[in-house]
C-alpha positions in Angstrom: 22.1 0.6 -14.3 21.9 -3.1 -13.5 22.8 -5.7 -16.0 19.7 -7.6 -17.3 21.0 -11.0 -16.1 21.1 -9.8 -12.5 18.0 -7.6 -12.6 15.7 -8.1 -9.6 12.1 -8.1 -11.0 9.1 -7.1 -8.9 7.3 -10.3 -9.9 10.0 -12.3 -8.1 9.8 -10.3 -4.9 8.1 -11.4 -1.7 6.3 -8.0 -1.5 4.7 -8.2 -5.0 1.0 -8.7 -5.3 -1.3 -8.8 -8.3 -4.1 -6.3 -8.2 -6.9 -7.6 -10.4 -9.4 -4.9 -9.4 -6.8 -2.2 -10.2 -6.2 -3.9 -13.6 -9.9 -3.6 -14.4 -10.3 0.0 -13.3 -7.0 1.8 -13.9 -4.9 -0.7 -15.9 -2.5 -1.1 -12.9 -2.1 -4.7 -12.1 1.1 -5.0 -10.0 1.4 -3.6 -6.5 4.2 -3.5 -3.9 3.2 -4.1 -0.2 6.6 -3.8 1.4 6.9 -2.8 5.0 7.3 0.9 5.5 4.4 1.8 3.2 1.6 3.6 5.0 -1.1 1.6 6.6 -4.8 2.7 6.6 -5.4 3.9 10.2 -9.1 3.3 9.9 -9.3 -0.2 8.4 -5.8 -1.4 9.3 -5.2 -2.6 5.7 -1.6 -2.6 4.5 -0.8 0.3 2.1 0.7 -0.3 -1.3 2.1 1.5 -4.3 2.1 0.4 -7.9 5.3 -1.4 -8.7 6.1 1.0 -11.5 6.0 4.0 -9.2 8.0 2.2 -6.5 10.8 1.3 -9.0 10.8 4.2 -11.4 9.6 7.4 -9.9 10.5 7.4 -6.2 14.2 6.7 -6.0 14.7 8.9 -3.0 12.4 6.8 -0.7 11.2 4.0 -2.9 12.8 0.7 -4.1 14.4 2.3 -7.1 16.3 0.7 -10.0 18.6 -0.9 -7.4 15.7 -2.8 -5.8 16.9 -1.9 -2.3 13.8 -3.4 -0.7 13.6 -6.5 -2.9 13.5 -9.9 -1.2 13.3 -13.3 -2.9 10.0 -15.2 -2.6 
């Protein structure tokens, strides 16, 4: 586990976006739009995942606790 003084937070990452509509509907406000996430082939919109899923529940192919895709703003 990473020490808290050196923890890379999603809110400080270049790929972090606030999702206000998601906040109203599903109580999910933060989203990750890092490259490599799927793009909608019909609309061309960039895909995203909730930050909580990207960091906690997908360590095999997500950012994970180590923040492997994290980049400073």
